[in-house]
C-alpha positions as CSV (number, residue, x, y, z in Angstrom):
1,X,-24.1,93.3,-25.7
2,X,-20.3,93.4,-24.3
3,X,-19.1,93.7,-27.9
4,X,-21.7,96.8,-28.8
5,X,-20.2,98.8,-25.7
6,X,-16.9,97.8,-26.7
7,X,-17.3,99.2,-30.5
8,X,-18.4,102.5,-29.1
9,X,-15.9,102.8,-26.6
10,X,-13.0,102.1,-29.2
11,X,-15.0,104.6,-31.6
12,X,-14.8,107.5,-28.9
13,X,-11.0,106.9,-28.8
14,X,-9.2,109.4,-31.0
15,X,-7.4,108.0,-34.0
16,X,-9.1,104.7,-34.6
17,X,-10.9,103.9,-37.7
18,X,-14.0,101.6,-37.9
19,X,-11.5,99.2,-40.1
20,X,-9.2,99.0,-37.0
21,X,-12.0,98.6,-34.5
22,X,-13.3,95.9,-36.7
23,X,-10.1,94.2,-36.9
24,X,-9.7,94.5,-33.1
25,X,-12.8,92.9,-31.9
26,X,-13.1,90.3,-35.3
27,X,-16.4,91.9,-36.4
28,X,-17.3,92.9,-40.0
29,X,-16.7,96.6,-40.7
30,X,-20.6,96.9,-42.1
31,X,-22.0,95.7,-38.7
32,X,-19.7,98.0,-36.9
33,X,-20.6,101.1,-38.8
34,X,-24.4,100.0,-38.2
35,X,-24.0,100.0,-34.6
36,X,-22.1,103.5,-34.6
37,X,-24.7,104.8,-36.8
38,X,-27.6,103.3,-34.6
39,X,-26.1,104.8,-31.2
40,X,-25.4,108.4,-32.7
41,X,-29.1,108.5,-34.0
42,X,-30.0,108.6,-30.4
43,X,-27.5,111.0,-29.5
44,X,-25.8,108.3,-27.1
45,X,-22.5,108.1,-26.1
46,X,-20.0,105.2,-24.3
47,X,-21.3,106.8,-21.0
48,X,-24.8,106.5,-21.3
49,X,-24.4,102.7,-22.7
50,X,-21.9,101.7,-19.9
51,X,-24.2,101.0,-17.1
52,X,-27.3,100.9,-19.3
53,X,-29.3,97.3,-19.1
54,X,-29.1,94.9,-21.8
55,X,-32.7,94.9,-22.6
56,X,-33.1,98.4,-22.9
57,X,-29.7,98.6,-25.1
58,X,-31.3,95.9,-27.4
59,X,-34.7,97.8,-27.7
60,X,-32.6,100.8,-28.6
61,X,-30.7,98.8,-31.4
62,X,-33.6,96.9,-32.9
63,X,-36.2,99.8,-32.9
64,X,-36.1,100.7,-36.5
65,X,-36.5,97.0,-37.1
66,X,-39.4,96.6,-35.3
67,X,-41.9,97.6,-37.9
68,X,-40.2,95.6,-40.7
69,X,-42.1,92.3,-41.3
70,X,-39.5,90.4,-43.3
71,X,-37.3,91.1,-40.4
72,X,-40.0,89.7,-37.9
73,X,-40.1,86.9,-40.1
74,X,-36.5,86.1,-40.0
75,X,-36.3,86.8,-36.3
76,X,-38.2,83.8,-35.6
77,X,-35.8,81.5,-37.4
78,X,-32.4,82.8,-35.5
79,X,-32.3,80.2,-32.6
80,X,-33.1,77.6,-35.6
81,X,-30.3,78.6,-37.9
82,X,-27.8,78.5,-34.7
83,X,-28.6,75.0,-34.1
84,X,-29.0,73.9,-37.9
85,X,-25.4,75.5,-38.3
86,X,-23.8,72.8,-36.4
87,X,-24.7,70.2,-38.3
88,X,-22.4,68.4,-40.5
89,X,-22.3,69.9,-43.9
90,X,-24.9,72.8,-43.2
91,X,-23.8,76.3,-44.5
92,X,-25.3,79.5,-44.5
93,X,-25.5,79.4,-48.1
94,X,-27.9,76.4,-48.0
95,X,-30.0,77.9,-44.9
96,X,-30.8,80.9,-47.0
97,X,-31.9,78.8,-50.0
98,X,-34.2,77.2,-47.6
99,X,-35.4,80.6,-46.1
100,X,-35.9,81.9,-49.9
101,X,-38.1,79.2,-50.6
102,X,-40.2,79.8,-47.7
103,X,-40.0,83.1,-48.3
104,X,-39.7,84.2,-51.9
105,X,-39.9,88.2,-51.0
106,X,-37.2,87.6,-48.1
107,X,-33.9,89.2,-47.6
108,X,-30.8,89.0,-50.4
109,X,-28.1,86.3,-49.4
110,X,-26.0,89.3,-47.9
111,X,-28.7,91.2,-45.8
112,X,-29.4,87.9,-44.5
113,X,-26.0,87.2,-43.0
114,X,-25.8,90.3,-41.9
115,X,-28.9,90.4,-39.7
116,X,-28.0,87.2,-38.5
117,X,-24.8,88.2,-37.4
118,X,-25.9,91.4,-35.7
119,X,-28.5,89.3,-33.7
120,X,-25.6,86.8,-32.8
121,X,-23.7,90.1,-31.7
122,X,-26.3,91.6,-29.5
123,X,-27.8,88.0,-28.0
124,X,-23.8,87.1,-27.7
125,X,-25.1,83.5,-28.9
126,X,-22.0,82.4,-29.9
127,X,-22.1,78.7,-29.1
128,X,-18.9,78.1,-30.6
129,X,-20.0,77.9,-34.0
130,X,-16.9,76.4,-35.3
131,X,-18.0,73.1,-34.0
132,X,-20.4,70.7,-35.8
133,X,-22.3,68.0,-34.4
134,X,-20.5,64.9,-33.5
135,X,-17.4,66.3,-34.8
136,X,-15.3,66.8,-31.7
137,X,-15.2,65.8,-27.5
138,X,-12.8,68.0,-25.5
139,X,-11.3,66.2,-22.6
140,X,-8.8,67.4,-19.8
141,X,-7.9,67.1,-16.1
142,X,-9.3,70.1,-13.9
143,X,-6.5,72.4,-12.3
144,X,-8.2,72.2,-9.0
145,X,-8.6,68.9,-6.9
146,X,-11.5,67.4,-5.0
147,X,-11.1,65.3,-1.7
148,X,-11.8,61.9,-0.5
149,X,-11.6,61.6,3.3
150,X,-10.1,58.8,5.2
151,X,-12.7,57.1,7.5
152,X,-10.2,55.7,9.9
153,X,-7.4,58.8,10.1
154,X,-9.6,62.0,8.9
155,X,-7.0,62.6,6.5
156,X,-8.1,64.5,3.3
157,X,-6.4,63.0,0.2
158,X,-6.7,65.0,-3.2
159,X,-8.3,63.2,-6.0
160,X,-8.2,64.4,-10.0
161,X,-11.2,65.8,-11.8
162,X,-11.6,64.7,-15.3
163,X,-14.0,67.0,-17.5
164,X,-15.0,66.2,-20.9
165,X,-17.3,68.5,-23.0
166,X,-18.7,68.1,-26.4
167,X,-18.1,71.3,-29.1
168,X,-21.6,71.5,-30.7
169,X,-24.1,71.2,-27.7
170,X,-21.8,71.7,-25.2
171,X,-22.7,68.4,-23.0
172,X,-20.6,68.5,-20.3
173,X,-19.1,64.8,-18.6
174,X,-16.9,64.8,-15.2
175,X,-15.6,62.4,-13.0
176,X,-13.4,62.0,-10.3
177,X,-10.3,59.5,-10.5
178,X,-7.4,58.9,-8.0
179,X,-4.9,59.6,-10.4
180,X,-3.8,61.0,-14.2
181,X,-2.3,57.7,-15.0
182,X,-2.4,56.5,-18.4
183,X,-4.8,53.4,-17.4
184,X,-7.3,55.8,-15.6
185,X,-7.0,58.2,-18.4
186,X,-8.5,55.6,-21.1
187,X,-11.0,54.5,-18.6
188,X,-12.2,58.0,-18.2
189,X,-12.5,58.9,-22.0
190,X,-14.3,55.4,-22.3
191,X,-16.7,56.3,-19.4
192,X,-17.2,59.7,-21.3
193,X,-18.2,58.3,-24.5
194,X,-20.6,56.0,-22.6
195,X,-22.0,58.9,-20.9
196,X,-22.8,60.6,-24.0
197,X,-24.0,57.6,-25.7
198,X,-21.9,57.7,-29.0
199,X,-18.7,58.5,-30.5
200,X,-17.5,62.0,-31.9
201,X,-15.6,61.7,-35.0
202,X,-12.4,63.2,-33.2
203,X,-11.5,63.6,-29.5
204,X,-9.3,66.7,-28.5
205,X,-6.8,66.5,-25.1
206,X,-4.5,68.6,-24.0
207,X,-0.5,67.6,-24.2
208,X,-0.7,65.5,-21.1
209,X,1.7,62.6,-20.8
210,X,-1.3,60.1,-20.9
211,X,-1.9,61.0,-24.3
212,X,0.7,62.5,-25.9
213,X,4.1,61.2,-25.5
214,X,6.0,64.0,-27.4
215,X,4.0,67.4,-28.1
216,X,4.6,69.0,-31.2
217,X,2.8,71.6,-33.3
218,X,2.6,69.8,-36.4
219,X,3.3,65.8,-35.4
220,X,2.7,64.8,-32.0
221,X,3.3,61.3,-30.8
222,X,0.2,59.9,-29.3
223,X,0.6,57.2,-26.8
224,X,0.3,54.0,-28.2
225,X,-2.3,52.7,-25.6
226,X,-4.4,55.7,-26.5
227,X,-4.1,55.5,-30.1
228,X,-5.8,52.0,-29.8
229,X,-8.4,53.3,-27.6
230,X,-9.3,55.3,-30.5
231,X,-8.9,52.6,-33.1
232,X,-11.6,50.5,-30.9
233,X,-14.2,53.4,-30.6
234,X,-13.4,54.3,-34.4
235,X,-12.7,58.0,-33.7
236,X,-9.1,60.0,-34.3
237,X,-7.0,61.6,-31.3
238,X,-6.3,65.5,-32.4
239,X,-4.3,66.6,-29.8
240,X,-4.6,70.5,-29.0
241,X,-1.5,72.3,-30.4
242,X,1.0,73.8,-27.9
243,X,0.8,77.2,-27.2
244,X,-2.5,77.4,-28.9
245,X,-5.2,78.4,-26.4
246,X,-8.2,78.5,-28.5
247,X,-7.8,74.8,-29.4
248,X,-8.3,74.1,-25.9
249,X,-10.6,77.1,-24.5
250,X,-14.0,75.0,-24.7
251,X,-13.0,72.5,-22.2
252,X,-11.4,75.3,-20.1
253,X,-14.6,76.7,-19.9
254,X,-16.3,73.5,-18.9
255,X,-13.6,73.4,-16.3
256,X,-14.9,77.0,-15.0
257,X,-18.7,75.8,-15.2
258,X,-17.6,72.7,-13.1
259,X,-15.9,74.9,-10.5
260,X,-19.2,76.8,-9.9
261,X,-21.9,74.0,-10.4
262,X,-20.1,70.9,-9.1
263,X,-16.9,71.9,-6.8
264,X,-19.0,74.6,-5.2
265,X,-22.2,72.5,-4.7
266,X,-20.2,69.7,-2.9
267,X,-17.6,72.0,-1.1
268,X,-19.3,71.5,2.3
269,X,-19.7,67.6,2.1
270,X,-17.7,64.9,3.1
271,X,-17.0,61.8,1.0
272,X,-15.4,58.8,2.3
273,X,-14.7,57.0,-1.1
274,X,-14.2,58.5,-4.7
275,X,-17.4,56.0,-5.5
276,X,-19.6,58.1,-2.9
277,X,-17.9,61.5,-4.9
278,X,-18.7,60.3,-8.1
279,X,-22.3,59.5,-7.6
280,X,-22.7,63.0,-6.1
281,X,-20.7,64.3,-9.3
282,X,-22.9,62.7,-11.5
283,X,-26.1,64.3,-9.5
284,X,-24.6,67.6,-10.2
285,X,-23.8,66.7,-13.6
286,X,-27.1,65.9,-14.6
287,X,-28.6,69.4,-13.2
288,X,-26.1,71.0,-14.9
289,X,-27.0,69.6,-18.4
290,X,-30.5,70.0,-17.7
291,X,-30.2,73.7,-16.8
292,X,-31.5,76.3,-19.5
293,X,-28.4,78.1,-20.7
294,X,-29.0,81.9,-20.6
295,X,-28.6,83.0,-24.2
296,X,-29.5,80.1,-26.5
297,X,-32.5,79.5,-24.3
298,X,-32.3,75.6,-24.4
299,X,-30.3,73.2,-22.0
300,X,-27.2,71.5,-23.3
301,X,-29.2,68.2,-22.7
302,X,-31.8,69.5,-25.0
303,X,-29.5,70.8,-27.5
304,X,-27.5,67.4,-27.5
305,X,-30.7,65.7,-28.3
306,X,-32.0,67.8,-31.0
307,X,-28.9,68.4,-32.9
308,X,-25.8,66.1,-31.9
309,X,-27.1,63.0,-30.5
310,X,-27.9,61.5,-34.3
311,X,-24.9,62.7,-35.5
312,X,-22.6,60.7,-33.2
313,X,-21.0,57.1,-34.2
314,X,-22.6,54.3,-32.8
315,X,-20.8,52.9,-29.7
316,X,-19.0,49.3,-29.9
317,X,-21.2,46.5,-28.2
318,X,-17.4,46.0,-26.2
319,X,-15.8,48.0,-23.4
320,X,-12.3,48.7,-24.5
321,X,-9.7,46.4,-22.8
322,X,-6.6,48.4,-21.9
323,X,-3.7,47.1,-23.6
324,X,0.4,46.9,-22.7
325,X,2.9,47.1,-25.2
326,X,6.4,45.6,-25.5
327,X,9.2,44.9,-27.6
328,X,10.7,41.7,-27.5
329,X,13.2,39.6,-29.2
330,X,12.2,36.1,-30.7
331,X,14.7,33.6,-29.4
332,X,16.5,30.9,-30.8
333,X,13.7,28.4,-30.6
334,X,11.2,30.9,-32.1
335,X,9.4,31.9,-28.7
336,X,9.1,35.3,-26.8
337,X,9.6,35.5,-23.3
338,X,6.9,37.9,-21.6
339,X,8.0,38.7,-18.5
340,X,4.8,39.5,-16.9
341,X,3.9,36.0,-17.2
342,X,7.2,34.3,-16.8
343,X,6.1,32.3,-19.8
344,X,7.2,31.7,-23.4
345,X,4.8,32.1,-26.3
346,X,5.3,31.1,-29.8
347,X,5.4,33.0,-33.2
348,X,6.4,31.7,-36.9
349,X,10.2,30.1,-36.7
350,X,11.1,32.3,-39.5
351,X,10.9,35.3,-37.0
352,X,13.5,34.3,-35.3
353,X,16.5,36.9,-33.8
354,X,13.6,39.4,-34.7
355,X,12.5,42.4,-32.6
356,X,8.6,42.2,-32.4
357,X,6.0,44.5,-30.9
358,X,3.8,42.7,-28.2
359,X,0.5,43.9,-27.3
360,X,-1.4,42.3,-24.3
361,X,-4.4,42.7,-22.3
362,X,-5.3,40.6,-19.0
363,X,-6.8,37.5,-21.4
364,X,-4.5,37.7,-24.7
365,X,-1.9,38.5,-26.1
366,X,-0.7,39.4,-29.8
367,X,2.6,39.7,-31.4
368,X,3.4,42.3,-34.6
369,X,5.9,42.6,-36.8
370,X,6.0,45.9,-39.0
371,X,2.5,46.4,-38.3
372,X,1.5,42.8,-39.0
373,X,0.2,40.5,-36.7
374,X,2.2,37.3,-36.8
375,X,0.7,35.2,-33.7
376,X,-1.8,35.7,-31.0
377,X,-2.4,33.3,-27.7
378,X,-4.5,33.4,-24.9
379,X,-2.3,34.4,-21.7
380,X,-1.0,31.8,-19.2
381,X,0.8,32.5,-16.2
382,X,2.3,29.0,-15.7
383,X,5.6,30.1,-14.6
384,X,8.4,28.9,-17.1
385,X,5.8,27.4,-19.3
386,X,5.7,27.0,-23.1
387,X,2.5,28.1,-25.2
388,X,3.2,26.6,-28.9
389,X,1.1,26.5,-31.7
390,X,2.1,23.9,-34.2
391,X,1.9,26.2,-37.3
392,X,4.8,28.2,-35.9
393,X,7.0,25.4,-35.8
394,X,9.7,24.2,-38.8
395,X,8.9,20.7,-39.9
396,X,11.8,19.6,-38.1
397,X,10.5,20.5,-35.0
398,X,7.0,19.5,-35.2
399,X,8.1,16.6,-32.3
400,X,4.5,15.5,-31.7
401,X,4.2,13.2,-35.2
402,X,7.9,12.7,-35.7
403,X,10.0,12.3,-32.6
404,X,10.0,10.9,-29.2
405,X,12.2,10.9,-26.2
406,X,14.2,7.7,-27.6
407,X,14.7,9.1,-30.8
408,X,16.2,12.4,-29.2
409,X,18.6,10.6,-26.9
410,X,19.8,8.8,-30.1
411,X,20.6,11.7,-31.9
412,X,22.1,13.1,-28.6
413,X,24.6,9.9,-28.5
414,X,25.8,10.9,-31.8
415,X,27.2,13.9,-30.7
416,X,28.7,12.7,-27.2
417,X,28.0,10.2,-23.9
418,X,27.7,13.6,-22.1
419,X,25.7,15.3,-24.5
420,X,23.1,12.3,-24.1
421,X,23.3,12.5,-20.6
422,X,22.3,16.4,-20.2
423,X,19.3,15.2,-22.6
424,X,18.2,12.8,-20.6
425,X,18.5,14.5,-17.3
426,X,16.4,17.4,-19.2
427,X,13.7,15.0,-20.5
428,X,13.4,13.4,-17.0
429,X,13.3,16.7,-15.1
430,X,10.0,18.3,-17.2
431,X,6.4,17.3,-16.6
432,X,5.8,19.0,-20.4
433,X,7.7,16.8,-23.1
434,X,7.3,19.8,-25.8
435,X,9.2,22.3,-23.5
436,X,12.0,19.5,-23.1
437,X,12.2,18.9,-26.5
438,X,13.0,22.5,-27.4
439,X,15.4,22.8,-24.7
440,X,17.3,19.8,-25.7
441,X,17.1,20.7,-29.6
442,X,18.9,24.1,-28.5
443,X,21.6,22.1,-26.9
444,X,22.5,19.9,-29.5
445,X,22.2,22.5,-32.2
446,X,25.2,24.1,-30.6
447,X,27.1,21.3,-32.3
448,X,26.6,23.5,-35.7
449,X,28.4,26.0,-34.1
450,X,31.1,24.5,-31.8
451,X,31.3,21.0,-32.8
452,X,30.7,17.6,-31.3
453,X,34.1,17.5,-29.6
454,X,33.6,20.8,-27.6
455,X,29.8,20.3,-27.2
456,X,30.5,17.2,-25.4
457,X,33.2,18.9,-23.1
458,X,30.6,21.9,-22.4
459,X,27.9,19.0,-21.3
460,X,30.6,17.2,-19.1
461,X,31.4,20.5,-17.2
462,X,27.7,21.6,-16.9
463,X,26.8,17.9,-15.6
464,X,29.6,18.5,-12.9
465,X,28.3,21.8,-12.1
466,X,25.0,20.1,-11.5
467,X,23.1,22.9,-14.1
468,X,22.3,21.3,-17.1
469,X,20.4,24.2,-18.9
470,X,20.9,25.8,-22.5
471,X,22.0,28.9,-21.4
472,X,24.9,27.5,-18.9
473,X,26.3,25.3,-21.9
474,X,26.0,28.0,-24.4
475,X,28.1,30.1,-21.7
476,X,30.4,27.7,-21.4
477,X,31.3,27.3,-24.9
478,X,31.1,30.9,-25.8
479,X,33.7,31.9,-22.8
480,X,36.1,28.6,-24.0
481,X,35.5,27.2,-20.5
482,X,35.1,23.8,-22.2
483,X,38.8,23.9,-23.3
484,X,40.2,24.5,-19.8
485,X,42.1,21.5,-18.3
486,X,39.5,19.4,-16.4
487,X,42.3,18.7,-13.7
488,X,42.6,22.9,-13.5
489,X,39.1,23.0,-12.4
490,X,36.9,20.1,-11.5
491,X,39.6,18.7,-9.2
492,X,40.1,21.7,-7.1
493,X,40.1,20.4,-3.2
494,X,39.7,23.1,-0.2
495,X,43.0,24.4,1.2
496,X,44.6,23.0,4.1
497,X,44.0,26.5,6.9
498,X,44.0,26.2,10.8
499,X,40.4,27.9,10.6
500,X,39.0,25.0,8.6
501,X,37.4,22.4,10.2
502,X,37.5,18.8,9.3
503,X,35.5,15.8,9.7
504,X,37.8,14.5,13.2
505,X,36.7,18.1,14.8
506,X,33.1,16.7,15.0
507,X,34.0,13.0,15.6
508,X,35.6,14.2,18.5
509,X,32.8,15.8,20.0
510,X,30.9,12.4,19.4
511,X,33.0,10.9,21.0
């Protein structure tokens, strides 16, 4: 009845027309005119109705309709109309046509809509009519925190509280979390979907960093991990627009409800773990969702079961595995190096030198180029190890069938004795021949760029430094260290100095 009182208050303000009142309150002009006429008919003013009980005012406004049988029949359908309008594709036109089939002498379409709007305004059963059943889930963190107490020290530690609400039925979900980090955010979103038992067509988050990397009114950049989560659940992420409070008004209302029905109820209780706290939150949540809402006359759970449950998409059987993303360069040996595992994974050899997107979970890894998956592997935590798929190799590198260590050594000897010594040392040092084959191949292939002579000299210097690796030999060649005179470098001896003790010093002690 707040809007009715506001109409009369504004009407009594000098200089305001009914059209201006209609625009100010978002109510059609005929409805504004009808309220004003009824109040004037009973000789009432704003001062008279300001403190009047709602029931009395409703009775006054509906007095002349009490004997109208057509209105009585329509009135019994108002709550049903409210529920049906939340279903996907249902309009007032469709509901009026159904009403006319049952009541051929009923109201015209314009009168049907007029009386329904009047009833809505009187009872304030708005119920966010713009939200269709199964359409959107609104999610955010509450501004205020709850607390978990350290059992040993007694210190109270703040925890975040995640809130989710369905647009149509207004079913609410809440859960405490240690942080707002990306991994926690995705896990909380998933728990909300599992709680409601289905997937809406869209999830509407606020523009927090865990959901949106760059907020923009028209093209926000959604966090790739969050986007992948949406793909897994076959839904869409529709971030609330910056500076558009109506986009997130529903979840903000849910936060205020949570303050009253969860925070207030738990304010004097002490929780020693976040698990204890979440059990208590769930208990209060069930009571909240089962509580009859004053104006619709049904609970959130009843409304959900009757209009929204069947409209949700089915949950996938598997839970979402949180993925990490990296951009890596494919190395000369057609492998990427994942630093998280200290391990090398193969990709098709023709991607050598390209940057690729790497997506990995706890169990598996996928490699993408231009949005096309080019490789997938199970994770392997063996340090400095190689995971190679045969189909990723060029024909000349499929060593298992065509080569053995002797063939590789013979090829190295064609480049020079020092090259052969390096290859022999590498072969002897590795437990897995496949890994050593590719390293040796990389070293031998340097002759294509630098020539056999320079490669042989670089290998000789690497042997002297006792560092026979591809990287070392490549650095020697790229820095032209192979062209430095051996006598200027490799034959260096320690200078004579009075503070340097020679072997005679120690021999004297023994004597």
